[in-house]
N, C-alpha and C positions, 0 to 999 in steps of 0.2 A: 073817653077815658074810662078805664075800668075802675069801679069803686071797690075798695078793699076794706077789710075789717079795721085796719089801722088808719084808713084815710079819714081826714077830718074835713070839715067844710072849707072849700077852697084849697089853695096850694099851701103846703107847709113852708115852701120857699119858692121864690120866682124861678122860672125855668133858666133864666140867665144869671143865677147866683154866681158871684165871682169870688176869687181869692185875691187878696192884695199881694202883689209882688214887692220885693224889698226895695225896688226903685220907685214905688208909689203907684205904678200902673196896676190895673186889675185884669185878671184873666178869667173868662167864663169857665165854670167847672165842667161844663159839657161842651164837647166839640165834635166835629165830624172829621174822621180820618179818611184819607183817600189813597192809602198805600195799596198797590196792585190794581188800582182802577185805571182803565185806559182813558184816553182823551174824551171821547164822546160821552161815555157813561159818567165821567168825573163832572163834566159841566152840568149834566142833568141832575146828578146827585147833590151837588152843591146848591143848585137852584131849589131843589125840593127841601133841602135842609134849611135854607134861609126862609123859605115859605113857612116851614114848620116852627120857626122861632129860634133856630140855632144862630148864634152870633160868634162862633169860633170855628175856624177852618184850619186844618193841619195838613200841610203838604211837605214836599222835599224835592231837592234837585234831582235826586236819583229816581224819584217816582216817575219823572217824565210827564207830569200833568200840571205843572205850574201855570202854563199858558191857559189851560181850560179853567182852572180855579179863578184866575184873574178875569177871564171872560164872564164867568157866572156872576162874580161879584159886581162887575161893571154893568151887567145886564139887569141886575136887581134894582129895586127902588129904594133900597136901604142905604142910608148915608155911609160912606166909607168909614167914618170915625166910629160907627156903631158895630163894626165887624173886626174881630181880633184874628189876625192872620199869622200863622207860623210857617216858616220854611227852614230848610236845613242845608248846611254846607257839607257836601260829600267828601270823603277822605281824599279823593283824587285832586281836590282843589285846596287841600290844606297848605300846599306850597305857594299858593297864590289866592289868598282869601278875597282880595278885591275883585279878581276875575270871576270867582264863583258868585260873589254877592251881586255884582253887576249883571251877570247873566240871569239870576233869579229875578232881579228887579225889572229887567227888560221883559221877561216872559210874563210875570205877574201883571205889570203895568197898572199898579194900584196906588201910586204916589209914595207909599212907604210900607215897611214890613214891621209888624208889631213885635215879633220875636224871631230871632235868628239863632239857630242851634248848630253847634258842632255835632254832626250826626254820629260820629265814631271817634273813639279815643286813639287816633292814629299814632302809632309808635314813633317817637322822635320828632313828631311834627305838631302834636296837639297844643303844647304850651305856647309856641310862637303863633299858632293859628288863633288861639283865644286872645292873645295880646292884640293881634290885628283886628279881630272881631270887636274887641272893646273900643278901639278907635272908631270903628264903623258905627257902634252904638251911640257915639256922641254926635252923629250927623243927623240931618233932617230926614234921612231915608230909613232909619232903623231906631226903634223905640227900646230895644233891649236884647240881651244875648243870654244863651243858656247852653246846656249840653244834653246829649242823648247817649244812652248806653254806657254811662259812667258808673263805675263801682265806687265804693267808699275810698279805696286806695287811689283811684284816679282823681277823685274830688280832693282828697287830702293833699296830693301832689300839686294840683292846680292852685289851691288856696295858699299853700306854703311857698310855692315858687313864684307866683304872680300876684298874690293878694286878690285875685278875682274870685268873687263868690257868684256863681251863675244864678240867674233868676229861677231856672227850673232844671230838673233832670228828668228827661223823658225815657222811661224804661218799660220793658214788658212787665205787666203787673195784673194779676187776676187772682181769683180765689184759690187756684192750684199753685200759684207762685207768689206767695205773700212774702215779699222781701222786707220783712219787718225791720231788721237792723238797718238796712239802707234807708228805708222810709223815715225811721226815727232820727237817723243821723242827718238826713236832709232837712227835716223839720226843725231840728235843733239849730242848724246853720241858717235857717230862713230860706231854704231852697224848696220850691214847690215841686212835688212829684207829679208828673203827668203819666198816666197809665195808658200805654198802648197795648193793643191786643187784649183789651179788658174782658173779652168774651172767650179767650183762649181759642179763637177761630171756630167756636162752636163745637169743638172736638168731643166734649164730654157732656154736653147739655142734655142730650136725649136720655142718658142713662143715670144721671145723678139724682138719686132719690132724696138726698138732703135738700138740694135746691128746689126740687119739685114740691117737697112738703112745705118749705118756707114760702114758695111762690103761691101755693094753694091757700095758705093762711091769708096772705096779703091780696089775693086775687090779682096776681101779676104773673108774668112769665119768668122762667128761670133766668133768662138773659137780663131782664129788668132787675132782678135781685142782684145779679153780679155787678151791674152798673151802679145800683144804689149803694152797694157795699163800698165801692171806690169813693163815692161822695161822702159816706158816713165816716170814712177814714181821712177826710179832708184832702183828698187828692182830686186832680183834674182827670177826666176820662174822655178818650177820643175814639169811640167805637167806629169802625169802618163799615159802611154799607152802601150799596148802589141800588137798593130796593126802597121804593118810596114808603111802602108799608113798614118796613123795618126801621127806616130813618125816623118815622113818626113814633113807632113803638119805643124805640130807644130813648126818645125824649120824654116819655111818660113815666118819669121816675122822681118827680118832685112833689107828689101828693102823699108820700108816706116815708117813714124811716124804719129801719130795721130795729127789732127789739134786742135787748142784751142777750137773750137766749139764742136769737138768730145768729148774732155775731160769734157766740161761742161755738155753735155748731159749724159755722162756716170756717172758723179758724182751724178746725180739725181737718178740713179738706186740703190744706197746704201739703204738697208733696214734692215741691221743687220742680214740677213739670213745666217744661218750656216748649213753646211752639215756634220760637225764633232762636237765633244763635245766642250763645253765652259769652259775654265780654270779659268774664272773670280772668281768663288766661292772657288777656292782652297786656303786655308789659310796657 
């Protein structure tokens, strides 16, 4: 692990530091995302991540790799209860939640799912889908439910119409897309924000002089600065990688914290830049 100027003896916090969800369960702040990873590379990546100390794996029905995630978990020597697993209900299954959940359970084959998310705020279907998901969360096969790609408006509708407060809201979040209003709203409601695409797919890393300067001070990489920023804002972050070296590098963010001046400089990077689709217009 690189030693930085702000690094102190040992780790500032354990690698598997968690955030307490409002149902009492805990979610590790760092996870491995497997979006756009095919089957064989998914199984290998999850295996490497578990070896490196990750205890949080994030997949989804639409990714097409739940089976390989489950195989990697079962192949490891790590007890099932020590691994936090998230998967998601795709919008095509919002009309039959039980069907979608059963399929994910069969593919994963890991006894239970820690967190089941509504992947998309499907128009006309999302409220009933969450009501069905809430029933599933009361079973032995699911520990909790949440949402993904929900705006403040979607969350307000959900809470008002169903009284369901999701455990998490998983959204695109990185230094170029600091959705501060959404983050503060979620935190006020006790909803944990999970940042997907926290590296903005690496699209701007090579040319960002601000991140390079901060990274040089801490003797870290620009990517590590971006991930640490998520943790310092008390979010969960789930960077995707199928490279063993990158998976390990992404985990080496627990021996330093960003300075106040770093946070101020990073705040100025926000430009509303998205690498994924924008759910704002979904009614």
